[in-house]
VOBA-1610 file (N, C-alpha, C; in pm, whole numbers, padded with zeros to 5 digits, always signed):
BEGIN
Met+13114+11889+13307Met+12990+11832+13359Met+12975+11669+13338Ala+13023+11624+13228Ala+13006+11484+13196Ala+13076+11409+13322Gly+13188+11469+13369Gly+13256+11387+13479Gly+13167+11393+13586Leu+13095+11488+13629Leu+13016+11506+13737Leu+12896+11400+13732Tyr+12846+11409+13612Tyr+12726+11307+13608Tyr+12765+11165+13608Leu+12879+11126+13553Leu+12920+10981+13567Leu+12978+10964+13700Glu+13060+11027+13745Glu+13134+11011+13876Glu+13026+11002+14003Ser+12928+11079+13993Ser+12805+11068+14090Ser+12737+10953+14106Arg+12718+10881+13993Arg+12652+10771+13969Arg+12746+10647+14008Leu+12862+10657+13955Leu+12961+10551+13987Leu+12990+10541+14137Glu+13001+10656+14208Glu+13031+10667+14345Glu+12899+10598+14419Phe+12790+10632+14371Phe+12655+10576+14416Phe+12664+10428+14425Leu+12706+10368+14298Leu+12700+10238+14276Leu+12814+10166+14385Arg+12935+10216+14387Arg+13030+10168+14468Arg+12976+10171+14618Ala+12914+10266+14652Ala+12859+10288+14796Ala+12755+10194+14845Thr+12681+10143+14725Thr+12556+10064+14769Thr+12562+09924+14745Gln+12686+09866+14721Gln+12719+09729+14706Gln+12674+09655+14835Asn+12614+09552+14817Asn+12571+09461+14962Asn+12686+09393+15012Ala+12693+09346+15123Ala+12794+09253+15183Ala+12822+09137+15109Asp+12719+09085+15045Asp+12732+08963+14974Asp+12794+08983+14828Gly+12818+09091+14802Gly+12887+09141+14660Gly+12783+09179+14568Gly+12667+09175+14565Gly+12559+09211+14484Gly+12496+09341+14507Trp+12392+09385+14430Trp+12317+09509+14444Trp+12168+09463+14444Gly+12097+09538+14527Gly+11953+09523+14522Gly+11902+09644+14431Tyr+11768+09646+14415Tyr+11697+09745+14325Tyr+11722+09877+14394Phe+11724+09866+14538Phe+11742+10001+14615Phe+11845+09976+14715Pro+11911+10076+14772Pro+11996+10060+14872Pro+11955+09994+14982Gly+12029+09894+15052Gly+11991+09822+15159Gly+11898+09713+15152Lys+11850+09686+15018Lys+11758+09573+14990Lys+11833+09440+14927His+11768+09334+14941His+11836+09207+14886His+11898+09219+14752Ser+12012+09131+14753Ser+12066+09162+14596Ser+11976+09066+14496Trp+11980+09110+14384Trp+11910+09048+14265Trp+12020+09046+14144Met+11998+08955+14061Met+12091+08954+13937Met+12061+09057+13854Glu+11954+09127+13841Glu+11931+09221+13732Glu+12024+09359+13766Pro+11995+09410+13885Pro+12066+09534+13921Pro+12224+09506+13931Thr+12255+09384+13986Thr+12392+09352+13996Thr+12461+09338+13858Thr+12382+09288+13767Thr+12452+09293+13623Thr+12485+09435+13555Tyr+12376+09539+13585Tyr+12396+09662+13522Tyr+12492+09748+13616Ala+12502+09711+13745Ala+12609+09781+13819Ala+12745+09735+13781Met+12752+09602+13748Met+12890+09548+13710Met+12929+09606+13577Leu+12833+09608+13495Leu+12869+09677+13349Leu+12901+09817+13369Ala+12840+09893+13451Ala+12868+10037+13468Ala+13005+10047+13528Leu+13030+09982+13628Leu+13159+10000+13702Leu+13277+09931+13627His+13255+09859+13526His+13361+09768+13460His+13473+09876+13407Gly+13588+09863+13455Gly+13694+09942+13402Gly+13732+10061+13485Thr+13636+10097+13565Thr+13660+10228+13640Thr+13761+10223+13753Pro+13828+10302+13782Pro+13934+10304+13881Pro+13877+10260+14016Gly+13948+10177+14082Gly+13911+10126+14211Gly+13787+10030+14233Ser+13752+09977+14126Ser+13634+09892+14122Ser+13665+09747+14104Asp+13796+09705+14089Asp+13822+09565+14056Asp+13771+09456+14183Ala+13808+09508+14298Ala+13780+09433+14427Ala+13616+09411+14423Leu+13541+09519+14416Leu+13403+09510+14407Leu+13344+09438+14302Leu+13408+09418+14181Leu+13356+09344+14060Leu+13380+09201+14088Asp+13509+09171+14146Asp+13539+09034+14173Asp+13437+08968+14274Arg+13404+09054+14385Arg+13306+09016+14486Arg+13171+08973+14415Ala+13124+09072+14329Ala+13025+09053+14266Ala+13008+08930+14171Trp+13120+08906+14102Trp+13127+08785+14016Trp+13117+08655+14092Arg+13180+08650+14210Arg+13151+08537+14289Arg+13018+08502+14341Leu+12939+08610+14369Leu+12800+08592+14392Leu+12719+08551+14274Val+12755+08595+14166Val+12688+08563+14034Val+12709+08402+14007Arg+12835+08375+14029Arg+12858+08222+14010Arg+12799+08130+14102Ser+12781+08188+14221Ser+12702+08117+14353Ser+12558+08082+14308Trp+12511+08169+14214Trp+12363+08158+14183Trp+12343+08057+14060Gln+12456+08006+14014Gln+12422+07906+13911Gln+12382+07770+13952Leu+12290+07713+13889Leu+12237+07581+13924Leu+12299+07471+13846Pro+12286+07340+13884Pro+12354+07235+13824Pro+12317+07227+13663Asp+12204+07262+13642Asp+12144+07238+13489Asp+12204+07365+13397Gly+12290+07453+13460Gly+12328+07573+13379Gly+12268+07695+13406Ser+12145+07686+13446Ser+12060+07812+13464Ser+12114+07899+13590Val+12062+08012+13590Val+12115+08119+13702Val+11972+08164+13774Arg+11988+08154+13891Arg+11873+08198+13966Arg+11881+08357+13970Pro+11762+08432+13977Pro+11765+08564+13986Pro+11796+08645+14134Gly+11807+08537+14214Gly+11851+08597+14358Gly+11852+08489+14458Ala+11911+08514+14569Ala+11920+08404+14670Ala+11774+08361+14714Gly+11764+08221+14737Gly+11638+08190+14804Gly+11527+08163+14679Ile+11566+08193+14577Ile+11453+08160+14447Ile+11498+08031+14384Glu+11392+07931+14385Glu+11415+07810+14308Glu+11393+07818+14169Gly+11496+07770+14100Gly+11500+07759+13953Gly+11555+07883+13886Gly+11633+07857+13782Gly+11694+07963+13711Gly+11590+08021+13611Thr+11632+08149+13549Thr+11536+08217+13469Thr+11606+08295+13359Trp+11553+08390+13299Trp+11612+08462+13197Trp+11737+08526+13228Val+11760+08548+13356Val+11890+08611+13393Val+12016+08538+13367Thr+12002+08402+13330Thr+12115+08332+13293Thr+12181+08403+13167Ala+12096+08468+13086Ala+12167+08543+12975Ala+12265+08649+13036His+12225+08721+13138His+12312+08825+13198His+12441+08751+13240Ala+12438+08643+13322Ala+12552+08563+13352Ala+12644+08545+13247Val+12596+08500+13128Val+12687+08459+13017Val+12746+08592+12975Thr+12653+08706+12952Thr+12711+08829+12914Thr+12835+08881+13010Leu+12823+08863+13129Leu+12934+08898+13219Leu+13044+08810+13214Ala+13033+08680+13198Ala+13136+08587+13176Ala+13218+08626+13058Cys+13148+08664+12941Cys+13235+08708+12817Cys+13296+08838+12850Leu+13249+08916+12929Leu+13319+09047+12973Leu+13448+09027+13049Arg+13432+08919+13127Arg+13541+08872+13203Arg+13629+08799+13145Gly+13611+08744+13037Gly+13710+08644+12959Gly+13696+08510+13016Val+13581+08474+13079Val+13549+08346+13136Val+13488+08244+13038His+13538+08151+12998His+13484+08059+12896His+13482+07907+12944Asp+13454+07874+13051Asp+13457+07750+13116Asp+13346+07669+13097Ser+13344+07543+13158Ser+13224+07448+13151Ser+13091+07505+13208Asn+13117+07592+13313Asn+13002+07654+13380Asn+12929+07748+13277Val+13006+07828+13180Val+12940+07903+13091Val+12870+07821+12985Ser+12931+07712+12945Ser+12882+07618+12834Ser+12767+07562+12875Arg+12746+07525+13011Arg+12615+07473+13070Arg+12503+07567+13062Ser+12544+07696+13095Ser+12444+07793+13084Ser+12414+07808+12932Val+12488+07823+12838Val+12465+07829+12692Val+12366+07714+12657Asp+12404+07599+12694Asp+12327+07484+12664Asp+12180+07504+12715Trp+12188+07544+12844Trp+12026+07573+12900Trp+11950+07663+12815Met+12020+07767+12776Met+11949+07884+12702Met+11911+07829+12571Leu+11985+07739+12496Leu+11935+07682+12382Leu+11836+07589+12389His+11820+07527+12503His+11705+07447+12535His+11584+07502+12556Val+11582+07613+12604Val+11453+07695+12644Val+11391+07749+12531Val+11274+07726+12494Val+11188+07800+12406Val+11045+07841+12478Gly+11008+07939+12411Gly+10865+07997+12446Gly+10762+07890+12431Ala+10671+07882+12529Ala+10579+07782+12530Ala+10468+07790+12420Glu+10447+07899+12361Glu+10360+07924+12240Glu+10420+07853+12108His+10548+07824+12113His+10602+07774+11990His+10584+07610+12016Asn+10473+07570+11977Asn+10439+07428+11979Asn+10336+07379+11863Pro+10344+07262+11824Pro+10249+07232+11714Pro+10114+07272+11722Ala+10044+07251+11838Ala+09908+07292+11844Ala+09890+07449+11824Met+09975+07529+11878Met+09951+07690+11886Met+10001+07720+11739Arg+10088+07643+11680Arg+10112+07679+11535Arg+10008+07639+11441Ala+09944+07538+11460Ala+09814+07499+11381Ala+09708+07587+11396Ala+09676+07632+11528Ala+09580+07730+11566Ala+09609+07860+11486Ser+09743+07904+11486Ser+09772+08027+11417Ser+09754+07999+11276Tyr+09789+07903+11205Tyr+09772+07886+11071Tyr+09627+07892+11008Phe+09556+07829+11106Phe+09402+07831+11066Phe+09325+07945+11133His+09392+08042+11165His+09340+08170+11211His+09234+08150+11336Met+09273+08057+11425Met+09186+08032+11531Met+09214+08111+11671Leu+09319+08183+11650Leu+09370+08270+11777Leu+09292+08390+11782Lys+09283+08446+11903Lys+09223+08574+11918Lys+09328+08684+11909Thr+09428+08654+11855Thr+09554+08752+11830Thr+09626+08731+11702Lys+09701+08835+11637Lys+09768+08802+11516Lys+09922+08770+11563Leu+09937+08713+11682Leu+10071+08686+11728Leu+10139+08585+11636Asp+10240+08600+11590Asp+10328+08510+11515Asp+10400+08403+11595Val+10362+08284+11586Val+10426+08180+11680Val+10520+08080+11605Ser+10555+08134+11491Ser+10640+08042+11409Ser+10792+08039+11445His+10830+08141+11527His+10973+08173+11558His+10989+08117+11695Gln+11117+08072+11733Gln+11152+08036+11878Gln+11218+08172+11941Gly+11159+08208+12053Gly+11209+08301+12143Gly+11232+08262+12284Trp+11261+08358+12366Trp+11267+08322+12509Trp+11170+08371+12607Pro+11132+08301+12703Pro+11047+08337+12813Pro+11128+08397+12936Trp+11046+08464+13005Trp+11106+08496+13139Trp+11145+08387+13223Arg+11075+08276+13216Arg+11095+08149+13301Arg+11063+08041+13208Asn+11141+07936+13219Asn+11124+07821+13130Asn+10976+07758+13164Gly+10902+07742+13047Gly+10753+07683+13052Gly+10677+07793+13017Asn+10706+07932+13011Asn+10607+08026+12960Asn+10644+08070+12826Ala+10557+08178+12804Ala+10550+08215+12658Ala+10666+08306+12630Ser+10712+08326+12516Ser+10826+08427+12483Ser+10780+08574+12490Trp+10878+08647+12539Trp+10853+08787+12548Trp+10972+08862+12484Ile+10951+08987+12438Ile+11053+09060+12374Ile+11177+09103+12463Glu+11169+09124+12592Glu+11269+09161+12667Glu+11367+09036+12688Pro+11328+08928+12749Pro+11413+08820+12761Pro+11468+08761+12631Thr+11397+08787+12525Thr+11448+08733+12411Thr+11561+08823+12367Ala+11542+08956+12381Ala+11660+09050+12343Ala+11788+09029+12422His+11783+09024+12562His+11873+08989+12640His+11955+08858+12606Thr+11897+08752+12588Thr+11949+08628+12541Thr+12020+08634+12403Leu+11970+08713+12315Leu+12030+08739+12190Leu+12160+08802+12211Val+12179+08896+12299Val+12303+08970+12327Val+12404+08863+12388Ala+12363+08781+12488Ala+12462+08687+12548Ala+12501+08591+12438Leu+12396+08526+12362Leu+12458+08430+12263Leu+12535+08496+12144Lys+12522+08613+12113Lys+12604+08670+12009Lys+12744+08697+12082Lys+12741+08739+12186Lys+12872+08756+12265Lys+12952+08628+12278Val+12890+08539+12318Val+12955+08389+12335Val+12984+08317+12230Ser+12935+08367+12100Ser+12931+08274+11985Ser+13079+08240+11929Lys+13176+08320+11945Lys+13307+08315+11906Lys+13371+08194+11978Asn+13325+08176+12109Asn+13392+08071+12193Asn+13311+07951+12202Tyr+13190+07955+12134Tyr+13075+07839+12145Tyr+13005+07841+12015Arg+13097+07781+11922Arg+13022+07778+11790Arg+12940+07658+11771Ser+12821+07670+11731Ser+12735+07552+11689Ser+12620+07598+11602Ala+12581+07507+11511Ala+12463+07534+11423Ala+12346+07574+11498Glu+12319+07507+11620Glu+12211+07545+11693Glu+12211+07679+11757Leu+12315+07727+11796Leu+12322+07866+11846Leu+12295+07971+11735Glu+12345+07932+11620Glu+12329+08025+11495Glu+12182+08020+11468His+12136+07914+11466His+11988+07901+11431His+11877+07967+11536Arg+11914+07960+11663Arg+11848+08013+11753Arg+11853+08182+11754Val+11973+08224+11727Val+11996+08372+11712Val+11916+08425+11598Arg+11914+08369+11471Arg+11836+08397+11374Arg+11682+08393+11406Glu+11639+08290+11475Glu+11508+08282+11518Glu+11460+08376+11609Gly+11559+08401+11703Gly+11521+08512+11802Gly+11513+08659+11724Glu+11585+08680+11641Glu+11578+08809+11570Glu+11462+08806+11498Asp+11427+08702+11422Asp+11295+08704+11338Asp+11174+08720+11431Leu+11195+08653+11549Leu+11061+08681+11643Leu+11054+08824+11682Leu+11162+08893+11709Leu+11144+09037+11737Leu+11088+09102+11621Phe+11140+09089+11504Phe+11071+09153+11388Phe+10940+09115+11376Ser+10900+08983+11386Ser+10759+08955+11368Ser+10652+09011+11444Arg+10712+09052+11577Arg+10622+09095+11688Arg+10631+09263+11708Arg+10700+09321+11618Arg+10683+09479+11604Arg+10529+09527+11598Cys+10513+09616+11671Cys+10385+09703+11670Cys+10379+09759+11547Ser+10239+09792+11512Ser+10209+09871+11375Ser+10274+09996+11380Asp+10310+10068+11490Asp+10369+10198+11490Asp+10528+10187+11469Gly+10590+10054+11458Gly+10710+10034+11441Gly+10806+10011+11553Gly+10753+10011+11666Gly+10849+09969+11786Gly+10785+09848+11853Trp+10818+09825+11979Trp+10795+09708+12039Trp+10717+09743+12175Asn+10625+09655+12221Asn+10560+09633+12345Asn+10623+09522+12404Cys+10548+09477+12523Cys+10615+09353+12600Cys+10632+09223+12500Gly+10538+09212+12415Gly+10544+09093+12341Gly+10423+09063+12249Asn+10311+09132+12243Asn+10183+09106+12161Asn+10147+09236+12109Pro+10163+09245+11983Pro+10134+09367+11912Pro+09975+09385+11882Asn+09905+09269+11885Asn+09765+09277+11842Asn+09680+09179+11929Val+09568+09245+11978Val+09488+09143+12056Val+09329+09184+12021Leu+09252+09080+11985Leu+09116+09091+11933Leu+09114+09191+11814Asn+09211+09176+11734Asn+09213+09268+11598Asn+09231+09408+11619Phe+09282+09436+11750Phe+09314+09572+11782Phe+09462+09596+11799Asp+09522+09681+11725Asp+09690+09706+11730Asp+09707+09773+11863Leu+09798+09721+11920Leu+09846+09776+12054Leu+09965+09867+12033Pro+09997+09971+12117Pro+10113+10057+12096Pro+10227+09997+12160Ser+10333+10043+12102Ser+10471+10012+12150Ser+10505+10100+12270Tyr+10609+10027+12350Tyr+10664+10101+12463Tyr+10793+10147+12452Pro+10841+10273+12509Pro+10970+10325+12484Pro+11086+10223+12528Glu+11064+10193+12656Glu+11178+10105+12725Glu+11196+09959+12640Thr+11068+09908+12604Thr+11098+09773+12530Thr+11155+09795+12394Thr+11127+09902+12335Thr+11165+09935+12199Thr+11324+09946+12212Gly+11381+10019+12301Gly+11537+10044+12329Gly+11590+09911+12355Val+11528+09818+12444Val+11590+09678+12456Val+11590+09588+12337Ala+11492+09600+12258Ala+11474+09525+12137Ala+11578+09564+12033Leu+11618+09687+12033Leu+11709+09734+11939Leu+11842+09693+11981Ile+11877+09682+12117Ile+12006+09635+12148Ile+12028+09481+12107Gly+11914+09410+12117Gly+11907+09267+12083Gly+11931+09234+11935Leu+11880+09356+11837Leu+11888+09335+11706Leu+12030+09415+11644Glu+12117+09446+11715Glu+12239+09511+11670Glu+12291+09402+11573Gly+12347+09455+11452Gly+12389+09368+11351Gly+12320+09337+11241Arg+12188+09388+11256Arg+12089+09379+11144Arg+12106+09501+11060Ser+12066+09521+10956Ser+12088+09635+10852Ser+12019+09754+10893Val+12063+09866+10846Val+11995+09985+10864Val+11863+09984+10807Arg+11855+09941+10678Arg+11730+09935+10610Arg+11620+09847+10687Glu+11650+09753+10751Glu+11540+09671+10845Glu+11514+09742+10958Leu+11597+09818+11016Leu+11573+09900+11146Leu+11543+10054+11133Ala+11527+10094+10994Ala+11495+10234+10976Ala+11385+10273+11050Gln+11265+10223+11048Gln+11144+10253+11126Gln+11158+10250+11265Pro+11203+10126+11321Pro+11234+10126+11478Pro+11326+10240+11533Leu+11421+10263+11462Leu+11528+10373+11501Leu+11453+10512+11500Glu+11382+10523+11405Glu+11295+10657+11397Glu+11207+10663+11520Val+11127+10542+11536Val+11052+10549+11655Val+11117+10578+11800Ala+11227+10510+11793Ala+11328+10529+11932Ala+11363+10673+11943Arg+11403+10732+11832Arg+11456+10888+11836Arg+11314+10956+11896Arg+11199+10942+11844Arg+11099+11010+11863Arg+11047+10986+12031Phe+11057+10847+12061Phe+11031+10816+12210Phe+11130+10893+12296Arg+11248+10889+12259Arg+11350+10961+12355Arg+11327+11101+12385Thr+11276+11180+12283Thr+11253+11309+12284Thr+11120+11329+12376Glu+11013+11224+12358Glu+10895+11252+12410Glu+10884+11192+12553Thr+10957+11100+12583Thr+10918+11030+12717Thr+10964+11104+12832Lys+10871+11092+12947Lys+10904+11146+13074Lys+10990+11049+13170Ser+10989+10927+13119Ser+11060+10810+13214Ser+11203+10802+13193Ser+11271+10827+13291Ser+11435+10820+13293Ser+11460+10685+13256Leu+11397+10567+13303Leu+11438+10439+13259Leu+11415+10418+13116Ala+11308+10471+13063Ala+11295+10458+12909Ala+11405+10533+12832Lys+11426+10649+12889Lys+11522+10735+12813Lys+11669+10671+12814Ala+11698+10598+12924Ala+11836+10536+12929Ala+11839+10413+12839Trp+11735+10325+12850Trp+11738+10224+12747Trp+11727+10265+12592Leu+11648+10369+12572Leu+11640+10417+12431Leu+11789+10483+12399Ser+11854+10547+12493Ser+11979+10596+12458Ser+12090+10482+12422Ile+12084+10382+12505Ile+12179+10258+12499Ile+12142+10202+12358Gly+12015+10177+12333Gly+11978+10126+12189Gly+12016+10203+12069Leu+12009+10336+12082Leu+12050+10410+11982Leu+12209+10420+11957Arg+12271+10416+12075Arg+12404+10431+12072Arg+12477+10293+12025Cys+12406+10190+12051Cys+12457+10058+11985Cys+12429+10064+11846His+12341+10139+11796His+12338+10130+11639His+12415+10260+11579Gly+12513+10311+11657Gly+12594+10406+11592Gly+12556+10552+11599Glu+12424+10571+11676Glu+12384+10724+11685Glu+12436+10758+11824Asn+12417+10906+11821Asn+12481+10977+11935Asn+12395+11066+11998Pro+12288+11036+12066Pro+12187+11124+12133Pro+12259+11214+12242Glu+12194+11323+12252Glu+12251+11413+12356Glu+12230+11362+12489Pro+12334+11384+12583Pro+12327+11323+12726Pro+12227+11421+12790Pro+12173+11356+12903Pro+12085+11434+12983Pro+12138+11566+13048Ser+12072+11662+13074Ser+12105+11790+13126Ser+12116+11785+13284Asp+12046+11695+13344Asp+12055+11687+13479Asp+12190+11604+13526Thr+12274+11694+13582Thr+12412+11632+13609Thr+12437+11591+13746Ala+12359+11640+13841Ala+12401+11623+13983Ala+12316+11499+14056Arg+12176+11527+14020Arg+12075+11422+14115Arg+12104+11284+14046Val+12113+11194+14160Val+12117+11053+14107Val+11990+10975+14174Ser+11926+10905+14115Ser+11824+10826+14153Ser+11844+10741+14257Ser+11761+10707+14357Ser+11800+10614+14447Ser+11753+10463+14407Asp+11708+10460+14261Asp+11697+10329+14206Asp+11835+10287+14148Ile+11881+10177+14194Ile+12019+10143+14159Ile+12020+10090+14026Met+11932+10017+13976Met+11935+09986+13817Met+11920+10101+13738Leu+11841+10197+13767Leu+11834+10315+13684Leu+11949+10405+13689Ala+12032+10406+13805Ala+12158+10486+13810Ala+12252+10408+13716Ala+12257+10279+13741Ala+12360+10196+13639Ala+12324+10224+13493Leu+12199+10211+13460Leu+12163+10215+13332Leu+12196+10367+13262Glu+12171+10470+13353Glu+12196+10616+13315Glu+12359+10607+13286Thr+12430+10549+13370Thr+12584+10555+13353Thr+12609+10481+13220Leu+12558+10376+13196Leu+12592+10298+13062Leu+12538+10393+12942Ala+12430+10456+12956Ala+12371+10535+12846Ala+12440+10658+12813His+12533+10706+12891His+12600+10848+12870His+12699+10813+12750Pro+12736+10931+12685Pro+12839+10906+12575Pro+12976+10839+12622Glu+13014+10879+12762Glu+13136+10832+12799Glu+13110+10711+12888Gly+12989+10654+12891Gly+12970+10534+12977Gly+12996+10410+12890Asn+12978+10291+12973Asn+13010+10146+12909Asn+12905+10101+12820Tyr+12817+10170+12757Tyr+12712+10126+12653Tyr+12784+10026+12548Arg+12903+10041+12524Arg+12969+09948+12436Arg+12982+09805+12469Leu+12958+09776+12605Leu+12986+09644+12664Leu+12846+09573+12616Leu+12727+09637+12580Leu+12627+09571+12522Leu+12621+09545+12383Lys+12721+09616+12304Lys+12720+09588+12163Lys+12776+09439+12132Thr+12722+09392+12013Thr+12756+09277+11976Thr+12789+09249+11831Glu+12753+09366+11753Glu+12767+09345+11584Glu+12733+09229+11539Gly+12624+09166+11575Gly+12581+09037+11522Gly+12666+08917+11584Leu+12641+08819+11503Leu+12716+08677+11529Leu+12869+08696+11516Ala+12955+08639+11590Ala+13093+08647+11561Ala+13137+08562+11445
//
């Protein structure tokens, strides 16, 4: 049954690649970096996919801008957080050229807008309407915005993967800062939401999918530090009705050595391309290991 589950999704991904080499969020829609990344990860190493992946990689490279950042899709001005995905894919393909170095330099330059002297002073003197910790450097969705959990986690994966070919004190510092930011913004229930655990002195709940993504970014940290988040992830995975959340939670748990049961629905494939790719990655026989980092190299 595992073969049917995986092959049906892999075949769906092969059949929905756009003429430009990328994937949209749904069949026939414009290509975007996010679903293209997960489709490439899901198809990596599978029979008959080399030509598809080469075409996709050429598209990814075409979206890189002179400053090293990567656009999220054709026609979008300016690079964003998806630069991390491009670096992760480059590491997967064994590409460590000047284009990758420029992307890494760009990521190291980008810092969440809340990490500035004025905000840190306001936080120190308890002048903010939130308990948000602004002392650590994380990453925003787009340069100039505040840090959020998901772009920080994805950038941590990319930097950890590229670290053995791009050694620098700044990279190591930013990885530690990014991990510390994730820990500092845990919700009171032990998981993560988009980025703010408390507003107006009210604790906010964590979200299943964000908790799964955060755990991927924190791979390499100790079991003791992650005991509560992992327990929350296990509970979320049992309770959630969201297929997307279940996939992210499964990947997060597998990256930390756990082996959650695969889903029982073997035949039905969602028309959501990114979800189909993530479900493929999340399966015990899927490519979830491609997101493992084991911390800094």
